[in-house]
LUMLOPA-600033 format. One line per 5 residues: for each residue x, y, z of N, C-alpha, C. Coordinates in steps of 0.001 Angstrom, whole numbers. Atoms other than C-alpha are relative to their C-alpha. Example, Ala and Ser with C-alpha at 12.3 -4.5 7.8 and 13.67 -1.06 7.14 Angstrom:
<rs>
890 -1190 0 12300 -4500 7800 900 1200 0 | -820 -1190 -60 13670 -1060 7140 -770 1090 730
</rs>
This chain:
<rs>
1105 -964 14 122329 118761 69214 239 1042 1076 | -228 -1057 -973 122605 122133 70972 -1067 -28 1078 | 965 -19 -1089 120922 122706 74305 -1236 806 -353 | 1152 -806 401 118734 125370 72709 -998 -816 -792 | 895 801 832 117331 122885 70223 -658 -1111 804
595 1035 -829 116642 120417 73033 -1229 514 748 | 1146 -558 -697 114119 122812 74597 -1220 -103 -908 | 1180 257 815 110690 121799 73361 -1183 805 519 | 1138 -853 -324 107339 123555 73389 -1223 -816 391 | 1276 622 -336 103931 122778 74832 -740 -412 -1268
707 282 1249 102586 122909 71276 495 -1303 -621 | -552 1246 540 104962 120161 70086 -488 -1200 803 | 394 1106 -860 104133 117974 73063 -1485 -306 -153 | 1439 229 43 100399 118472 72834 -430 -585 -1339 | 315 560 1315 100320 117741 69114 244 -1501 -7
-319 1426 -73 102017 114407 69744 -961 -718 930 | 922 578 -987 99815 113736 72791 -1368 -272 -621 | 1319 168 611 96617 114246 70799 -2 -1124 -1031 | -71 1098 982 97786 111856 68073 -100 -1349 698 | 71 1275 -737 98313 109088 70620 -1384 -183 616
1315 84 -632 95068 109892 72445 -1086 -389 -1000 | 1024 256 1022 93153 109632 69153 18 -1447 -495 | -90 1385 462 94298 106042 68529 -1070 -860 657 | 1014 900 -541 91608 103399 68952 150 -1382 -646 | -332 -92 -1423 92419 101086 70509 1351 681 195
-1223 -741 -266 95171 103093 72135 1144 -977 278 | -1096 954 -186 98482 101189 71808 862 374 1203 | -955 -346 -1059 101084 100963 74594 879 1165 -452 | -666 -1242 386 102818 104340 74639 1429 -220 -456 | -1409 168 370 106421 103115 74517 134 -584 -1402
-47 606 1337 105719 100976 71446 -398 1029 -1063 | 457 -1016 953 103841 103823 69745 1071 1058 -240 | -1046 -1010 145 106653 106279 70404 1127 -493 -897 | -1047 552 863 109193 103973 68786 -432 20 -1463 | 504 -6 1367 106999 103645 65713 -113 1427 -542
222 -1371 433 106352 107388 65621 1310 752 -219 | -1276 -705 117 110043 108320 65800 382 244 -1457 | -333 -163 1419 110458 107772 62037 -791 1152 -608 | 814 -1091 510 107580 110122 61271 472 1346 509 | -541 -1240 -558 109038 112745 63580 1203 461 -812
-1198 -359 778 112333 112627 61661 -396 570 -1364 | 427 -482 1317 110481 113081 58346 -551 1425 84 | 670 -1294 -84 108455 116076 59545 881 1084 626 | -807 -990 -695 111017 117751 61810 1414 118 -571 | -1330 -57 593 114161 116940 59831 1108 -397 944
-997 428 -986 115943 115513 62890 -615 -1103 855 | 557 1059 -846 115603 112569 65292 -879 572 1109 | 831 -421 -1125 112927 112778 67972 876 147 1239 | -803 -171 -1212 114651 114272 71052 -479 -927 1113 | 372 846 -1123 114730 111992 74075 -940 740 947
852 -792 -889 113105 114845 75987 -1469 -85 -397 | 1387 89 453 109971 114468 73866 -638 -1297 485 | 567 1271 -452 109439 110780 74573 -80 -38 1523 | 53 -55 -1460 110309 111351 78245 -1201 817 471 | 1136 -848 -372 107707 114139 78398 -1321 -742 -164
1223 767 223 105036 111863 76940 -201 -1029 1113 | 95 1000 -1070 105808 109173 79512 -368 661 1316 | 335 -716 -1223 105700 111713 82331 -1458 462 -23 | 1393 -444 109 102375 113033 81035 -960 -1138 314 | 843 1161 -310 100873 109547 81167 72 -323 1483
-184 353 -1411 102326 108913 84600 -778 943 915 | 564 -992 -914 100966 112149 86107 -1284 651 -519 | 1200 -614 561 97778 112749 84124 -1083 185 1060 | 993 -202 -1055 95588 112201 87193 433 1116 941 | -499 -1088 -841 97811 114495 89255 -314 1354 -635
325 -1251 685 97343 117214 86613 -1459 370 206 | 1420 -259 -230 93578 116858 86957 -252 414 1447 | 170 -338 -1409 93865 116974 90758 467 1426 283 | -511 -1364 -197 95980 120141 90678 -956 1031 -594 | 967 -915 608 93491 121776 88322 -1245 117 878
1158 -43 -899 90685 120827 90733 285 892 1198 | -368 -860 -1131 92545 122484 93611 34 1457 -427 | -79 -1372 506 93207 125567 91502 -1394 628 -119 | 1345 -535 240 89498 125926 90764 -898 -45 1236 | 935 222 -1097 87869 124623 93960 595 256 1377
-646 -97 -1293 90439 125069 96721 467 -1360 473 | -676 1219 -451 92344 122485 98730 -897 -958 773 | 865 830 -837 89398 121141 100741 -811 -965 -863 | 633 977 891 88635 118181 98469 88 -1385 633 | 3 1402 -433 87620 114656 99521 562 -824 -1151
-677 608 1146 90136 112877 97310 -481 -1416 -299 | 502 1348 267 88717 109388 97749 -1307 63 -801 | 1241 -176 760 85296 110554 96540 309 512 -1398 | -399 -542 1307 86917 112573 93744 571 -1103 -884 | -642 1073 770 88940 109533 92665 -1022 -1021 -501
1020 972 407 85819 107333 92524 -625 346 -1348 | 659 -416 1238 84478 109381 89627 993 417 -1089 | -985 -435 990 87736 110315 87885 244 -1101 -1038 | -338 903 1087 88466 108714 84500 1195 569 -756 | -1169 -507 718 91697 108930 82457 -330 1020 -1088
363 -941 1062 89852 110734 79661 -334 1389 544 | 268 -1321 -575 89113 113571 82111 1144 966 -275 | -1136 -883 293 92587 114892 81322 -196 738 -1315 | 266 -667 1279 91268 115759 77852 -734 1323 194 | 766 -1221 -256 89150 118481 79483 893 1169 388
-923 -1071 -340 92216 120447 80524 531 651 -1277 | -577 -679 1158 93489 123083 78123 1445 -433 -184 | -1382 377 286 96826 122510 76444 959 585 1031 | -955 -655 -886 98662 125050 78594 -151 -443 1446 | 212 434 -1381 97055 124012 81875 560 -1399 226
-465 1380 -151 97759 120319 81328 1513 -61 48 | -1453 145 81 101382 120717 80297 719 823 1060 | -624 -743 -1087 102090 123330 82946 115 -875 1246 | -52 863 -1188 101183 120883 85722 1026 -1127 -188 | -983 1055 258 103211 118074 84104 1414 591 41
-1283 -712 34 106062 120548 83527 528 213 1420 | -422 -266 -1375 106155 121507 87198 370 -1288 738 | -249 1251 -743 105992 117911 88460 1319 -630 -388 | -1224 690 414 108900 116620 86377 1137 952 -354 | -1060 -991 202 110886 119867 86049 612 -125 -1393
-457 167 1371 111082 119443 82289 613 1266 -572 | -611 -1139 692 113198 121676 80064 -857 343 -1214 | 942 -316 1054 110227 122865 78083 -249 1498 12 | 233 -1433 119 109425 126342 76828 -1467 324 303 | 1357 -441 -342 106393 127914 78519 -446 1033 -1037
464 -984 991 104253 129831 75969 118 1426 531 | -241 -1376 -428 105129 133529 76116 -1287 753 300 | 1261 -718 -192 101498 134605 75970 -866 -621 1107 | 779 673 -1046 100454 132463 78942 553 342 1366 | -394 -376 -1355 100531 133593 82560 -521 -1053 961
408 1065 -920 100508 130844 85160 -778 542 1190 | 754 -586 -1093 99066 133289 87716 326 -639 1330 | -194 579 -1332 98561 131617 91081 305 -1492 -51 | -197 1447 117 99207 128121 89740 1299 -471 649 | -1265 400 -597 102811 128042 90885 -151 -205 1496
197 146 -1439 101794 128618 94503 -920 -1171 317 | 885 1161 -167 98981 126081 94148 810 -1291 -57 | -835 1189 148 101534 123529 93002 892 -191 1225 | -889 86 -1158 103958 124320 95846 -759 -457 1242 | 798 376 -1166 101222 124040 98464 -415 -1473 -58
404 1401 139 99989 120712 97082 1200 -911 274 | -1208 796 -217 103542 119346 97023 340 -97 1482 | -323 5 -1427 104115 120343 100641 -977 -883 773 | 980 850 -685 100877 118695 101777 259 -1467 -291 | -225 1393 385 101647 115520 99847 1235 -570 684
-1256 525 -513 105248 115146 100996 34 -63 1522 | 38 36 -1464 104402 115826 104636 -966 -1049 531 | 987 1000 -430 101726 113098 104713 126 -1282 -818 | -148 1262 741 103083 109771 103380 -1219 -895 182 | 1131 925 60 100371 107259 102419 -1349 716 81
1257 -736 109 97767 110031 102177 -454 -13 -1456 | 455 -72 1403 95585 110407 99045 824 973 -840 | -795 -960 768 97555 113502 97989 1390 -549 -296 | -1326 612 190 100818 111603 98423 -54 -1047 -1104 | 167 977 1075 99512 108797 96207 -95 712 -1349
126 -753 1245 98488 111305 93538 1342 578 -433 | -1308 -590 306 101898 112966 93751 905 -1004 -694 | -839 1043 584 103520 109636 92818 -680 -729 -1162 | 621 538 1197 101126 108941 89955 -867 -1221 225 | 847 1153 -314 98885 106381 91701 -1350 472 526
1343 -340 -456 95149 106452 92342 -111 -248 1506 | 192 234 -1438 94247 106881 96040 -744 -1289 308 | 784 1218 -265 91795 103969 95742 836 -1264 -28 | -856 1180 26 94721 101610 95162 743 -225 1312 | -771 121 -1239 96216 102248 98600 -415 -1212 833
346 1197 -777 94146 99537 100406 555 -1289 -611 | -569 1189 633 95284 96952 97836 1503 -85 256 | -1438 -11 -272 98900 98010 98310 284 -326 1461 | -185 323 -1414 98508 97811 102079 -211 -1490 256 | 155 1451 -103 97211 94247 101689 1279 -710 -440
-1260 582 462 100338 93442 99692 1097 171 1044 | -1034 -259 -1008 102542 95065 102315 -163 -926 1199 | 236 879 -1139 100906 93057 105090 370 -1444 -329 | -271 1392 369 101162 89754 103196 1500 -243 -171 | -1428 154 238 104803 90325 102206 848 497 1165
-680 -496 -1206 105668 91749 105628 923 1176 -314 | -716 -1241 244 106800 95044 104203 -220 930 1189 | 150 -1057 -987 107462 97751 106743 -683 1200 -652 | 567 -1223 565 105838 101161 106348 990 663 -951 | -1014 -588 865 109126 102352 104877 113 -763 -1313
-19 799 1226 109101 99461 102379 -1146 422 -918 | 1163 -392 799 105602 100432 101244 201 1395 -574 | -266 -1344 500 106590 104081 100962 1022 -30 -1131 | -1024 108 1050 109672 103142 98959 -611 -550 -1279 | 639 590 1175 107554 101012 96618 -799 1055 -763
805 -1039 654 105159 103890 95917 911 1055 -626 | -922 -1007 522 108015 106365 95487 711 -494 -1259 | -668 556 1181 109663 104012 92983 -846 141 -1259 | 872 -95 1167 106634 104396 90714 206 1304 -768 | -242 -1280 657 107842 107914 89853 1222 -16 -908
-1206 37 832 110933 106719 87973 168 -1380 -618 | -281 1277 657 111928 104038 85486 1204 -660 655 | -1198 698 -479 114325 101347 86746 1037 -69 -1115 | -1004 137 1056 117601 100798 84903 -298 -1203 -891 | 116 1128 920 117921 98373 82009 934 -1089 508
-816 1076 -566 119108 95186 83699 422 -972 -1096 | -573 869 1024 121309 92823 81690 397 -1345 605 | -431 1345 -398 121875 89086 81927 1105 -449 -944 | -1140 436 798 125192 87649 80747 -245 -1417 -512 | 250 1288 646 124877 84748 78289 1228 -904 -23
-1242 752 146 128514 83642 78373 619 -262 1370 | -716 260 -1248 131024 82520 80980 788 1214 476 | -720 -1205 -402 132477 86030 81079 -646 624 1243 | 481 -634 -1218 132165 88002 84309 -549 1392 -313 | 453 -1377 192 130332 91334 84708 1172 980 -130
-1165 -883 49 133745 92926 85287 684 -31 -1361 | -586 100 1337 134871 91693 81858 -892 663 -1053 | 942 -560 968 131713 92760 79998 -130 1511 151 | 235 -1425 -244 131428 96201 81625 874 910 -862 | -807 -892 850 134431 97799 79817 -426 -21 -1463
455 90 1382 133063 96535 76500 -1239 876 -223 | 1178 -851 105 129767 98322 77160 396 1475 75 | -445 -1384 -135 131515 101498 78265 685 477 -1277 | -674 -357 1257 133680 101449 75130 -1002 253 -1120 | 1049 -178 1012 130458 101255 73086 -850 1245 272
733 -1230 -298 129243 104498 74687 -1248 -204 825 | 1171 306 -826 126732 102853 77022 312 344 1451 | -157 -332 -1412 126316 104248 80520 -437 -1211 814 | 297 1258 -679 126542 101036 82519 814 -102 1282 | -765 308 -1208 127655 99784 85908 -420 -1371 513
295 1291 -623 127512 96737 88156 -621 273 1361 | 674 -158 -1284 125035 96625 91028 -240 -1371 605 | 154 1290 -690 125225 93729 93473 277 -1170 -931 | -430 1079 861 126980 91622 90861 -740 -128 -1311 | 796 75 1226 124527 92354 88021 200 1256 -830
-179 -1130 905 125068 94556 84980 -1315 749 -210 | 1167 -780 397 122688 97404 84253 457 1214 -783 | -291 -1158 838 122531 100296 81792 -1009 1091 298 | 876 -1131 -298 121125 103777 82373 -143 975 -1160 | 117 -942 1106 121546 105464 78998 1210 -62 -903
-1085 -44 968 124055 106518 76392 -441 -557 -1334 | 321 572 1305 124235 104824 73001 -922 -1205 140 | 931 1116 -19 121745 102119 72055 689 -1324 276 | -598 1283 -373 122518 98781 73676 -30 -990 -1152 | 169 1020 1027 121216 96744 70742 933 191 -1188
-1010 -214 1051 123812 98309 68427 1411 -297 493 | -1324 257 -562 126693 97375 70744 474 -1410 -352 | -568 1305 346 129025 94481 70020 -344 -1076 1026 | 383 1057 -958 128339 92627 73324 -1408 -525 -222 | 1369 450 232 124634 92548 72485 -96 -772 -1312
96 663 1305 125011 91649 68794 704 -1351 5 | -719 1266 -97 127466 88889 69732 -689 -991 938 | 739 908 -876 124919 87392 72141 585 -133 1391 | -614 92 -1326 126994 88094 75233 -952 443 1106 | 938 -497 -1002 124208 89977 77026 -1409 17 -569
1413 -116 331 120432 89963 77015 -635 1007 945 | 768 -899 -860 118008 92568 78335 -997 -835 788 | 946 729 -846 116156 91051 81279 -51 675 1368 | 132 -684 -1278 114798 92839 84323 491 -882 1142 | -577 727 -1126 116333 91877 87651 -1012 -937 646
1022 875 -568 113036 90496 88990 -218 -1218 -885 | 161 1102 939 112643 88385 85855 1175 -963 70 | -1169 872 -147 116187 87058 86278 -154 -891 1231 | 198 803 -1211 115321 85935 89799 -1070 -1062 -211 | 1018 992 338 112191 84230 88508 612 -1139 -804
-638 1036 819 114240 82382 85885 834 -940 855 | -840 825 -871 116563 81159 88617 -817 -974 846 | 856 927 -750 113595 79535 90388 -211 -1296 -763 | 74 1222 815 113470 77063 87496 1411 -591 -15 | -1354 525 -199 116494 75090 88636 259 -1212 -901
-186 1098 958 116747 72984 85479 1477 -350 -135 | -1369 489 213 119861 70843 84999 110 -535 -1419 | -178 540 1343 121382 69557 81799 -703 -1347 -101 | 767 1223 219 119216 66814 80377 -1458 106 382 | 1394 -159 -415 115981 68121 81920 -890 379 -1185
1032 -421 955 112777 68665 79966 -790 1135 636 | 607 -1205 -570 111348 72171 80510 -1022 566 -982 | 1018 -671 811 108197 73875 79255 -230 1398 548 | 325 -1389 -320 107892 77671 79302 -1306 311 -714 | 1340 -49 600 104140 78015 78736 -299 1310 -720
350 -1332 512 103780 81763 78187 1303 742 -254 | -1396 -404 159 107214 82455 76778 172 1417 -502 | -182 -1321 571 106586 85734 74981 1207 34 -914 | -1208 -128 834 109806 86951 73377 1180 -775 558 | -964 1005 -385 111764 84468 75447 1110 374 949
-1058 -357 -928 113819 86291 78067 276 -1090 1017 | -182 1052 -998 113218 83601 80676 362 -1325 -662 | -367 1214 734 113424 80803 78092 1516 -60 -207 | -1441 -42 258 116956 81896 77180 789 -143 1291 | -700 107 -1274 117964 82261 80825 24 -1442 494
56 1415 -417 116806 78704 81567 929 -839 -863 | -842 780 911 118523 77289 78475 1481 233 253 | -1412 -324 -194 121781 79036 79392 654 -881 1051 | -560 838 -1078 122201 76726 82406 -29 -1487 -336 | 205 1410 312 121485 73468 80566 1073 -582 -915
-1163 466 767 124715 73225 78514 -408 -744 -1273 | 492 570 1262 122769 72399 75322 -521 -1428 157 | 520 1348 -273 121498 69181 76971 -1462 101 414 | 1416 -53 -306 117817 68330 77332 -721 884 -1002 | 801 -794 926 115105 70459 75777 -809 1039 766
901 -1035 -512 113244 73700 76451 -1063 242 -1069 | 1128 -259 893 109818 73908 74833 -594 1341 397 | 544 -1337 -249 108612 77501 74538 -1263 187 -822 | 1266 -221 701 104983 78235 73676 -552 1381 365 | 695 -1265 -243 102906 81372 73394 -1218 37 -912
1182 -155 844 99579 82445 71957 358 653 -1330 | -328 -824 1160 101306 84763 69460 1278 -480 -690 | -1145 483 761 103608 83478 66734 1078 1073 -148 | -1013 -1044 219 105304 86869 66237 938 115 1191 | -883 -14 -1171 106633 86701 69800 984 -1165 -54
-883 1166 112 108012 83220 69205 1031 208 -1104 | -973 -311 1060 109655 84453 65991 1157 826 566 | -1044 -794 -646 111528 87018 68078 850 -876 918 | -738 928 -857 112462 84282 70561 1002 -810 -815 | -906 800 842 113933 82189 67745 1193 815 -465
-1127 -859 393 116031 85148 66578 977 183 1157 | -865 -185 -1166 117328 85699 70083 758 -1288 333 | -659 1280 -279 118067 81989 70558 1130 -258 -992 | -1050 177 1013 120026 81922 67300 1194 879 315 | -1104 -903 -323 122062 84960 68342 808 -525 1187
-677 534 -1181 122867 83272 71675 524 -1420 -209 | -483 1355 354 123624 79903 69935 -571 -1081 899 | 678 1049 -753 121073 77905 71949 -737 -897 -999 | 537 932 988 120167 74808 69935 -1063 -935 573 | 924 949 -644 117924 73033 72460 -1348 634 330
1289 -680 -218 114927 75402 72272 -935 -294 -1177 | 1026 213 1017 111760 74453 70382 -1176 933 290 | 1111 -934 -185 108830 76794 69816 -1220 -428 -803 | 1252 109 741 105176 76474 68836 -1101 680 800 | 1087 -719 -655 101898 78200 69626 -838 -943 859
916 716 -907 99604 77098 72468 -967 1031 544 | 1006 -989 -388 96314 78833 73307 -607 -251 1368 | 446 309 -1364 95738 77264 76767 -1449 -481 74 | 1385 470 -9 92312 75975 75710 -105 -1478 348 | -21 1430 -315 93353 72351 76316 1406 -366 459
-1344 416 -403 96255 70439 77883 916 -168 -1210 | -988 102 1062 99443 70346 75836 176 -1452 -434 | -371 1314 511 100098 67377 73579 1510 -134 161 | -1410 85 -374 103446 66213 74940 866 -474 -1153 | -969 542 959 106444 65822 72627 397 -1422 402
-240 1423 -238 107501 62181 72303 963 -257 1147 | -989 279 -1042 110600 62375 74527 -492 420 1377 | 587 -411 -1280 108593 64176 77219 -1063 -1014 425 | 1027 992 -311 105731 61680 77007 621 -1274 564 | -652 1227 -489 108205 58829 77583 300 73 1493
-234 -119 -1444 108994 60212 81025 -1232 544 726 | 1316 -349 -554 105317 61096 81609 -77 1446 491 | 152 -1416 -319 105750 64837 81707 1319 741 99 | -1176 -850 -113 108141 67734 82038 552 -20 1424 | -622 -181 -1309 110620 68121 84875 -381 1348 601
345 -1346 -433 109783 71805 85039 -1021 615 -965 | 941 -782 790 106805 73840 83839 -34 1402 599 | 34 -1401 -427 107008 77637 84038 -1225 674 -603 | 1152 -787 444 103836 79727 83851 232 1443 431 | -75 -1446 -240 104645 83420 83621 -1284 570 -580
1369 -152 489 100955 84159 83366 -322 1425 -440 | 549 -1328 315 99192 87040 81615 -630 593 1267 | 476 -616 -1239 98241 89541 84319 -268 1477 -240 | 263 -1430 114 97332 93159 85025 1277 813 -130 | -1311 -631 200 101080 93961 84890 234 1189 925
-191 -1123 -926 100886 96252 87909 1436 99 498 | -1398 -37 -422 104469 95297 88745 929 646 -1005 | -831 -602 1047 105703 96894 85508 -376 1453 -276 | 451 -1368 250 104101 100326 85864 1157 980 -118 | -1137 -921 95 107518 101929 86256 480 117 -1444
-426 -17 1405 108388 100961 82666 -1161 292 -944 | 1174 -138 868 104859 100994 81238 -1035 851 718 | 808 -897 -822 103255 104053 82787 -1477 -44 -358 | 1405 -37 399 100042 103855 80742 -774 -1236 438 | 691 1229 -411 99287 100306 81950 -805 211 1273
712 -205 -1270 98184 101674 85327 -1436 464 -215 | 1350 -524 204 95131 103367 83816 -939 -1048 -593 | 863 1118 421 93860 100022 82485 -285 -941 1166 | 112 846 -1186 93939 98567 86013 -1315 284 703 | 1279 -168 -683 90405 98068 87327 -564 -1373 331
573 1262 -472 88110 95414 88751 -294 -960 -1146 | 345 886 1123 86952 94073 85366 1263 -573 -636 | -1278 465 536 90531 93853 84085 558 -1107 882 | -517 995 -942 91555 91958 87224 -785 -1302 -90 | 831 1203 53 88606 89543 87046 275 -806 -1264
-291 684 1256 89340 88728 83394 1333 -740 77 | -1317 623 -114 93001 88020 84137 -14 -1174 974 | 45 1084 -995 92227 85903 87211 -633 -1257 -579 | 625 1160 647 89933 83639 85167 969 -647 -983 | -976 532 953 92605 83280 82468 1136 -712 713
-1089 631 -758 95273 82469 85050 -393 -1396 483 | 448 1319 -451 93200 79608 86472 -111 -976 -1160 | 92 882 1166 92553 78239 82991 1386 -508 -406 | -1359 417 374 96259 78201 82207 557 -979 1016 | -475 923 -1042 97127 76592 85540 -636 -1383 -165
711 1278 95 94481 73894 85086 416 -801 -1230 | -358 718 1224 95553 73043 81527 1495 -272 -114 | -1456 237 48 99307 73239 82130 456 -1046 1002 | -489 866 -1087 99534 71193 85310 82 -1464 -407 | -20 1401 430 98806 67912 83521 1327 -374 -659
-1261 270 688 102167 68237 81756 1172 -166 953 | -1067 149 -994 104173 68029 85014 77 -1467 422 | -154 1393 -432 105576 64594 85778 -40 -98 1520 | -48 213 -1448 105344 63076 89252 1410 315 501 | -1294 -443 -507 108132 64642 91286 529 1239 -693
-403 -1206 716 108372 67508 88796 -540 1256 662 | 322 -1285 -625 107888 71169 89531 -742 916 -969 | 679 -1040 753 105571 73922 88371 256 1340 698 | -257 -1344 -519 106548 77569 88830 -1022 937 -621 | 1032 -954 442 103721 80109 88632 449 1404 368
-471 -1364 -237 104529 83796 88279 -889 1001 -705 | 615 -1143 671 102996 87149 87440 878 1223 255 | -644 -1289 -265 104332 90682 87118 -1037 948 591 | 1034 -756 -706 101523 91881 89394 254 -106 1496 | -114 73 -1456 101479 92738 93092 -1347 -317 671
1315 272 -578 97747 91983 93582 -69 -1373 645 | 174 1298 -653 96977 89220 96080 -894 -920 -819 | 972 821 718 94059 88039 93935 614 -722 -1186 | -660 637 1141 96392 87222 91021 1141 -919 444 | -1198 692 -470 99069 85643 93194 -313 -1016 1094
228 978 -1067 98673 84013 96615 -1402 -591 -56 | 1374 512 59 94909 83752 96207 -199 -903 -1212 | 87 863 1185 95277 82288 92708 641 -1355 273 | -679 1253 -349 97741 79680 94003 -868 -816 949 | 849 717 -959 95421 78802 96905 -1192 -646 -696
1124 563 751 92491 78309 94516 437 -1219 -795 | -498 1134 776 94575 76051 92266 277 -1205 894 | -359 1114 -880 95885 73939 95157 -1237 -661 601 | 1232 581 -540 92388 73485 96561 -645 -951 -1004 | 573 851 1051 91363 71957 93208 958 -1085 -479
-1014 961 451 94599 69974 92694 846 -463 1182 | -742 460 -1189 95637 68175 95877 1250 -801 -337 | -1216 719 387 98283 66296 93879 1221 916 -4 | -1102 -963 -49 100388 69480 94060 171 544 1417 | -315 -592 -1299 102128 70889 97141 820 1271 -210
-713 -1273 93 103360 74435 97628 1331 -93 741 | -1312 -47 -633 107082 74764 98328 352 1396 492 | -321 -1370 -400 107473 78535 98412 -783 978 -861 | 586 -1080 788 105933 81811 97274 488 1326 577 | -558 -1270 -451 107271 85348 97422 -77 1038 -1109
-199 -1086 939 107544 88750 95763 1498 218 -163 | -1402 -318 250 110877 89601 94133 83 1345 -732 | -181 -1304 641 112303 92885 92846 -330 1125 961 | 378 -1143 -831 110840 96160 94152 -843 -488 1191 | -712 -1246 -265 110780 97601 96774 1460 -174 423
-1361 197 -481 114019 95994 97937 1040 311 -1073 | -932 -203 1105 115600 96358 94490 -572 1012 -990 | 407 -1012 977 115510 99036 91786 -389 -702 -1290 | 427 867 1102 113521 96857 89404 -1515 -46 -49 | 1414 343 -29 110059 95689 88423 -257 -864 1226
275 977 -1058 108275 93489 90937 -794 -1155 -601 | 659 1207 477 107113 89919 90356 -329 -904 1173 | 351 1055 -945 105385 87180 92295 426 -1331 -596 | -393 1316 491 106717 83634 92048 -325 -1054 1061 | 342 1128 -875 105394 80384 93559 534 -1285 -623
-535 1285 452 107036 76964 93298 -813 -1121 618 | 820 1132 -442 104872 73824 93489 592 -1307 -538 | -496 1318 401 105780 70115 93300 -1166 -956 -148 | 1041 1014 185 103628 67338 91905 362 -1232 814 | -281 1090 -925 103406 64682 94609 -573 -1330 -457
647 1245 410 101163 62144 92878 -498 127 -1431
</rs>
């Protein structure tokens, strides 16, 4: 495609934006964009340019910033941002005109988009420059948070996380700055081959890949899922933080493992890969369609010791016969449903669903899962609890509440993994042992 054809217009972007905004309930943007790509090809006669989907993601990421810049343009810079943020709602971005909204997003991400010829930005460019200078000269200020696509009201929660995890001020700044960009696509190797052996195969397939600290990752190029290493089951897509979580389940061949909230099975496959087809991994989830995907992935990777069935967490699990004979699993992994604040880099729209009611609902569900899953751990066995959230209330505080109600368990360790130290999502993981 020529560079001229890659330049897109505000009108194209806004038309797509309004279609997504009109959905009720509004689906996750990345999933909707994939589904919408076929319709784009039918109507435009060509594949959806990557620049279009990138623009949509940037618009979601910086929609509050666009509203803030418009407020400065109209009211001046002397705004109490904490008070302003208390009343701001994501739907407020709908009040901005097409050109105003996309101009602010355009400036923030330096997109290659065509500005309408009949529109004059006037003093907006200087307004943007002044706001940027104020934000960048005052790290951890409300304007700095807005610049990186985060609500100022979230700063106290992030500071609590920094204090608990002993992040330095620079660590906290790095974490916030990371929210402005997607991490690479991290890959886990399923075979005995080394990253150095797999890397040339990915490069030959047209994938932009490299090795970082001994782990493969991809940044673009041709589609990974059409490459021979992926189709042959040599590599799986799994974020670096998730890989570290999987490693906390130190299952050996012959062990009995239960992955309670398995989803599509990234961690299930990682655990099974170390068990040499010995023992069993039971993978459950509320949704059968996710387990169907897990079964496809397990077949591609030739793992024969994985069993799947649905579990709704409303009651303790009925143990399979071989697990009941040893009075429980050796390992139980709970990668619990959560507010997903640790995945905002990949799922930009998830941040606007993050509020007190969302958190309270998830915290109640997490305790229910913990209480109904713990009975399946044998004496001397281990339970690993994890979330992809950085909130204390979903993590250390959730573990403390569980342990207070279950003195038969003892905490071995708990920590955050991934960002800010690594270019990845961030996850919390706690390891507990059943003592009695």
